[in-house]
C-alpha positions as CSV (number, residue, x, y, z in Angstrom):
1,M,27.8,-22.2,-44.8
2,K,30.0,-19.8,-42.5
3,K,33.6,-20.5,-42.0
4,K,34.5,-22.1,-38.7
5,I,37.0,-20.0,-36.6
6,A,39.7,-21.5,-34.6
7,T,39.7,-20.5,-30.9
8,D,43.3,-19.1,-31.3
9,E,42.2,-16.8,-34.0
10,I,39.7,-15.0,-31.6
11,P,41.3,-11.8,-29.9
12,P,41.0,-11.5,-26.2
13,V,38.1,-8.8,-25.1
14,D,39.1,-6.6,-22.3
15,F,35.8,-6.2,-19.9
16,S,37.8,-4.1,-17.5
17,Q,36.1,-0.8,-18.6
18,A,32.6,-2.5,-19.0
19,V,29.5,-1.1,-17.2
20,R,27.0,-3.6,-15.6
21,G,23.4,-2.6,-16.9
22,K,24.4,0.1,-19.3
23,H,21.6,-1.0,-21.7
24,S,19.1,-2.2,-19.2
25,A,16.9,0.6,-19.5
26,C,16.7,0.4,-23.2
27,F,16.2,-3.2,-23.0
28,R,13.2,-2.9,-20.8
29,Q,11.5,-0.5,-23.4
30,G,11.8,-3.3,-25.9
31,Y,13.8,-4.5,-28.8
32,T,13.5,-5.4,-32.5
33,V,15.2,-8.5,-33.9
34,K,15.8,-8.7,-37.7
35,I,16.4,-12.2,-39.0
36,A,17.5,-12.8,-42.5
37,Q,16.0,-15.7,-44.1
38,E,17.5,-18.1,-46.5
39,D,15.4,-17.0,-49.3
40,G,16.7,-13.3,-48.9
41,S,13.7,-12.0,-47.0
42,L,14.0,-10.1,-43.7
43,H,11.7,-11.1,-41.0
44,I,11.3,-8.4,-38.4
45,Q,9.9,-9.0,-34.7
46,R,9.4,-6.6,-31.8
47,F,10.0,-7.9,-28.4
48,V,8.5,-5.9,-25.6
49,P,8.5,-7.0,-22.0
50,D,5.4,-7.5,-20.0
51,A,4.2,-4.4,-18.2
52,D,4.3,-6.4,-14.9
53,A,7.7,-7.9,-15.7
54,V,10.3,-7.2,-12.9
55,V,14.0,-7.6,-13.2
56,I,15.8,-9.1,-10.4
57,D,19.3,-8.0,-9.8
58,Q,22.3,-10.5,-9.9
59,D,23.0,-10.4,-6.2
60,V,19.4,-11.2,-5.4
61,R,19.1,-13.9,-7.9
62,K,21.7,-16.1,-6.1
63,Y,19.1,-16.3,-3.3
64,F,16.1,-16.6,-5.4
65,P,16.7,-18.4,-8.9
66,D,13.1,-18.5,-10.2
67,A,9.7,-16.8,-10.1
68,A,8.3,-19.4,-7.5
69,S,11.0,-18.7,-5.0
70,I,10.6,-14.9,-5.4
71,N,6.9,-15.2,-4.9
72,K,7.3,-17.7,-1.8
73,A,9.7,-14.9,-0.1
74,L,7.3,-12.1,-0.8
75,R,4.2,-13.8,0.2
76,A,6.0,-14.7,3.6
77,L,7.0,-11.1,3.6
78,I,3.4,-9.8,3.1
79,E,2.2,-12.2,6.1
80,I,4.5,-10.2,8.6
81,I,3.4,-6.7,7.5
82,P,1.0,-5.7,10.3
83,K,-2.7,-4.9,9.2
84,Q,-4.5,-1.6,9.3
85,P,-7.0,-1.8,12.2
86,G,-10.6,-1.8,11.0
87,T,-9.8,-2.4,7.4
88,G,-8.1,-5.6,7.4
89,A,-5.7,-4.5,4.6
90,R,-2.0,-4.4,5.2
91,K,-0.2,-1.0,5.7
92,R,2.0,0.1,2.9
93,L,5.4,0.2,3.4
94,S,7.2,3.5,2.1
95,A,9.9,3.1,-0.1
């Protein structure tokens, strides 16, 4: 069993030079987790995000905390995008 560490033994961490999202591009490519088993073996598991996964920025997440709220807002936005005459398709918005 691991030794318990008293909280007064943990040195403070300075995050003043931290960069938000520094590793997000690598994370989106996937990552590998190595888990040491009690019997000494090593279990390796690869995690890859779904191709259609979307990462929501923190400031947006305050307003849309879950997938249902994001989808509801996007569907409302789609409804106000003008349709192209004759095709019934919605006009694409340029980025």
